[in-house]
GUMARPA-855529 format. One record per atom (N, C-alpha, C, O, CB): z, x, y; residue in three letters. Coordinates in pm, whole numbers, plus 32768, in hexadecimal, padded with zeros to 4 digits. Glycine has a CB too. Layout:
ZXYALA/...
//
This chain:
8108E9A128E5MET/8170E9E5288AMET/81CCEA3528E6MET/81A3EA81293EMET/812AEA4A2819MET/825CEA1C28C6HIS/82ADEA632912HIS/82DEEAE728CCHIS/82E9EAF52852HIS/8318EA0E2939HIS/82FBEB4B2934PRO/8330EBBE28F1PRO/8393EBC62880PRO/8385EC1D282APRO/8361EBFE2947PRO/83F9EB6C287DTRP/845AEB6A2819TRP/8420EB352790TRP/845FEB482728TRP/84CDEB182849TRP/83AAEAF4278FASP/836FEAC42709ASP/8330EB3526C9ASP/8311EB2D2653ASP/8305EA512717ASP/831AEBA52711GLN/82C8EC0926E0GLN/832DEC762684GLN/82FFECD42643GLN/827AEC502764GLN/83B4EC56268DGLY/840CECB12650GLY/841FED3726A0GLY/83E8ED48270DGLY/83D9ECCD25C7GLY/8474ED9A2663ARG/84A8EDFF26AEARG/842CEE612696ARG/83CCEE54264AARG/8541EE322680ARG/844EEEC726F1ARG/83ECEF4826F2ARG/8445EFC026FBARG/84AEEFBB273AARG/837FEF4A2775ARG/841AF02E26BDILE/8459F0AE26CFILE/83FAF11226FCILE/8391F11726BBILE/849AF0DB2656ILE/840AF1652761THR/83C3F1D72788THR/83EAF2512757THR/845BF27A2770THR/83C3F1E12804THR/8398F2982711LEU/83B1F32826E3LEU/8364F36D273BLEU/82EFF34D2752LEU/838DF34C264DLEU/83A0F3D02774ARG/835AF43827C2ARG/834FF4B52787ARG/839EF4D5272FARG/8395F44D283AARG/82EBF50C27B0PRO/82E9F5882776PRO/8367F5C9279FPRO/83A8F5AF2804PRO/8270F5D5279DPRO/8386F629273AARG/840EF679273FARG/8427F6B827BAARG/8497F6AE27EAARG/8415F6E526D8ARG/83CBF6FC27F8GLU/83EEF7372879GLU/83F8F6E628E2GLU/8440F70B293EGLU/839CF792289EGLU/83B4F66828ECGLU/83DAF6012958GLU/8459F5CC2938GLU/84A2F5B92999GLU/8378F58E2966GLU/848BF5AC28BCHIS/84FCF57C28A9HIS/8573F5D828D0HIS/85D9F5A528FFHIS/84FDF556282AHIS/856BF65F28BFGLU/85CFF6B728D1GLU/85CCF6C52968GLU/8636F6C629A7GLU/85BDF7392881GLU/8567F6CF299BALA/8563F6DB2A50ALA/85B0F65F2A90ALA/85EEF6682AFBALA/84B0F6D42A96ALA/85A4F5DE2A3ELEU/85DDF56A2A6CLEU/8673F57D2A69LEU/86BFF56F2AC8LEU/85B0F4F62A1DLEU/8692F5A029E5GLN/8731F5B729E8GLN/8766F6112A22GLN/87DBF6012A44GLN/8768F5C8297DGLN/8723F68D2A43ARG/8766F6E12AAFARG/876DF6B32B3FARG/87C6F6DD2B89ARG/8724F75D2AB4ARG/870AF6592B69ALA/8718F6122BE4ALA/8784F5C32BE7ALA/87CEF5C42C49ALA/86AEF5C82C02ALA/879AF57A2B87ARG/8809F5112B6DARG/887FF5542B81ARG/88D1F5262BD1ARG/880AF4D02AE1ARG/8898F5C72B3CGLN/8906F6232B4CGLN/892BF65B2BC3GLN/89A3F6682BDDGLN/88F7F6812B05GLN/88D0F6822C16ARG/88D2F6AF2C95ARG/8906F63C2CEBARG/8956F6562D45ARG/884AF6E12CBDARG/88E4F5CD2CD8GLN/88FAF5592D2AGLN/8987F5272D2FGLN/89B3F4DC2D86GLN/88A7F4EF2CFCGLN/89D1F55F2CBDSER/8A53F5352CAFSER/8AC1F5A12CF6SER/8B3AF5912D01SER/8A6BF5202C13SER/8A77F60B2D1ETHR/8ADFF6622D5FTHR/8AFBF63A2E09THR/8AAFF5FF2E56THR/8AA6F7062D4FTHR/8B80F66F2E21ASP/8B9EF63C2EB1ASP/8B55F66D2F18ASP/8B50F6282F7EASP/8C1EF6542ED8ASP/8B0EF6ED2F13GLU/8AB4F71B2F74GLU/8A3EF6B22F79GLU/8A23F6812FE7GLU/8A84F7AD2F52GLU/89FCF6902F14TRP/897CF62D2F0DTRP/89A1F5B62F50TRP/8958F5802FA3TRP/894AF6052E77TRP/8A23F5852F27GLN/8A3BF4F42F57GLN/8A67F4F62FF4GLN/8A56F4983042GLN/8AB5F4AC2EF9GLN/8AA3F5713013GLN/8AB8F58330AEGLN/8A33F58F3112GLN/8A29F5603183GLN/8B0CF60C30C0GLN/89D9F5D530CEARG/8953F5E330F1ARG/8908F5553101ARG/88CFF5343169ARG/8910F63B3088ARG/890EF50D3097TYR/88CFF48D3096TYR/890EF41830F0TYR/88CFF3BE3127TYR/88CCF464300ATYR/8993F42C30F5ALA/89CEF3C6314BALA/899AF3DA31E2ALA/8980F37B322BALA/8A6FF3CF3141ALA/8990F45B3207HIS/895EF478328AHIS/88D2F43C329EHIS/88B6F406330AHIS/895CF50C32A1HIS/887AF444323BARG/87F8F40A322FARG/87EDF372323BARG/879AF336327EARG/87C3F43231B4ARG/884BF34131F3ALA/885BF2B831DEALA/8881F2713268ALA/8851F2083292ALA/88C5F2A3316FALA/88E0F2BE32A3GLY/88FDF28A3330GLY/8889F28A33A6GLY/887AF2383401GLY/8970F2E03363GLY/8843F2F5338CILE/87B0F2F533F3ILE/874EF28833BEILE/870FF241340DILE/8751F39A33EDILE/8742F27D3340GLU/86DDF20E330AGLU/8728F17F332FGLU/86E5F1183337GLU/86C2F21E3253GLU/879EF1813341GLY/87D4F103335DGLY/87C3F0EA33EBGLY/87A6F0753406GLY/8860F0F93334GLY/87CFF1383449THR/87C5F12F34D5THR/8731F10234E7THR/8714F0983520THR/87EBF1BA3520THR/86D1F15D34B2ILE/863CF14134B6ILE/8628F09D3496ILE/85E5F05034DCILE/85EAF1A8343EILE/8665F07E3431ALA/863EEFF033EEALA/867BEF8B3473ALA/863FEF28349EALA/869CEFCF3337ALA/86D3EFAC3496GLN/870BEF57350BGLN/86B7EF3E357BGLN/869EEED035ACGLN/877FEF903542GLN/8685EFC135A6GLY/8626EFC03610GLY/85A1EF7035E4GLY/8571EF1B362EGLY/8606F055363AGLY/8572EF8C357CVAL/8503EF443561VAL/8513EEAD3546VAL/84B0EE663557VAL/84C8EF8034F8VAL/857FEE793521THR/859EEDF7350BTHR/85ADEDB2359DTHR/857AED4635BETHR/861FEDEE34B0THR/85F7EE0135E9LYS/8609EDB93674LYS/856EEDBD36CELYS/8545ED66371BLYS/868EEE1536D2LYS/8533EE2D36AEALA/84A9EE2C36F8ALA/844CEDC336BCALA/83F5ED983708ALA/8460EEBC36EFALA/8451ED93363ASER/840CED393603SER/8438ECA0363DSER/83E8EC463656SER/841CED503571SER/84BDEC9A364AALA/84F2EC1D367CALA/84C4EC08370EALA/84B1EB933730ALA/858DEC1D3672ALA/84B2EC673765CYS/84ACEC5937F1CYS/8410EC3E3800CYS/83ECEBD73839CYS/84E9ECDF3844CYS/83B1EC9A37CDGLY/8327EC8E37DCGLY/82BDEC653771GLY/8244EC5C3782GLY/8307ECFC3806GLY/830CEC4E36F5GLY/82B8EC3C3687GLY/8271EBDD367FGLY/828BEB8636D3GLY/82EAEC3B3627GLY/8203EBBF3626ARG/81B2EB423629ARG/8202EAD135EEARG/8253EAE33594ARG/812BEB5335DBARG/81E7EA5C3626ALA/822AE9DF35F8ALA/8204E9B4356DALA/8253E980351FALA/820CE96F3656ALA/8180E9CC3552THR/8154E9A734CBTHR/80EAEA1534A6THR/80BDEA6534F7THR/8114E90C34C6THR/80CCEA10342DALA/8067EA6733F7ALA/7FE2EA43341BALA/7FC0E9CE340BALA/806FEA6D336EALA/7F88EA9F344EGLY/7EFCEA81346FGLY/7EFAEA7C34FFGLY/7E8EEA923536GLY/7EC6E9FE3430GLY/7F6AEA5F354BTHR/7F58EA6B35EATHR/7F4BEAF03619THR/7F89EB4435D8THR/7FCDEA313637THR/7F08EB19367APRO/7EDEEB9436AEPRO/7F5FEBE136E1PRO/7FBAEBAC3721PRO/7E72EB7C3720PRO/7F5AEC5E36BCARG/7FD2ECAD36F6ARG/7FD8ECBE3795ARG/7F6EECD837CDARG/7FCFED3D36B8ARG/803AECB437D4PRO/802FECD6385EPRO/8011ED653883PRO/8042EDBD383CPRO/80A5ECB3389APRO/7FC7ED8538E8ILE/7F97EDFE3909ILE/8002EE42394CILE/803BEE0D39ABILE/7F22EDF73957ILE/8024EEB9391FSER/809CEF083953SER/8071EF5439DFSER/8005EF8E39E8SER/80CEEF7C38DCSER/80BDEF4E3A37SER/80ABEFA13AB1SER/80A8F0223A97SER/8081F0683AF5SER/810BEF8F3B0FSER/80C9F05E3A29THR/80CDF0F43A14THR/8045F10539AATHR/8046F163395ATHR/8175F12D39CBTHR/7FF7F0C439ABTYR/7F95F0C33946TYR/7F28F1533985TYR/7EFDF15D39F8TYR/7F44F011393DTYR/7F15F19F392DSER/7EA7F201394CSER/7E42F21038F4SER/7E59F212387BSER/7ED4F27B395ESER/7DCBF21C3927SER/7D4BF21F38BBSER/7D5BF293387CSER/7DA0F2F038A5SER/7CB3F21B38F5SER/7D10F28F3804PRO/7D11F31037ADPRO/7CC6F37137F5PRO/7C71F3513848PRO/7CD3F300371BPRO/7CE8F3F237D4ARG/7C93F4513805ARG/7BFDF46C37C4ARG/7BE9F456374DARG/7CE1F4C33800ARG/7BA4F4983812ARG/7B1EF4AA37D1ARG/7B08F53537DCARG/7AA1F56737B0ARG/7AA7F4583811ARG/
//
């Protein structure tokens, strides 16, 4: 059965949770919040690029193949 065969659903949250969500959404519409988030989004984008490039260079060709052992591997502390 597909999700669209089940009809629509509505989520009713407790009043306190609903009001907290509304306040958070209002804060997110401020210039200060958007400037701070833009900085964070830039950092996350840079990290994502690094992960993508690292995966392309040394990632596994197919699922199930062993991972290459890193030269920087350190054993867990005991």
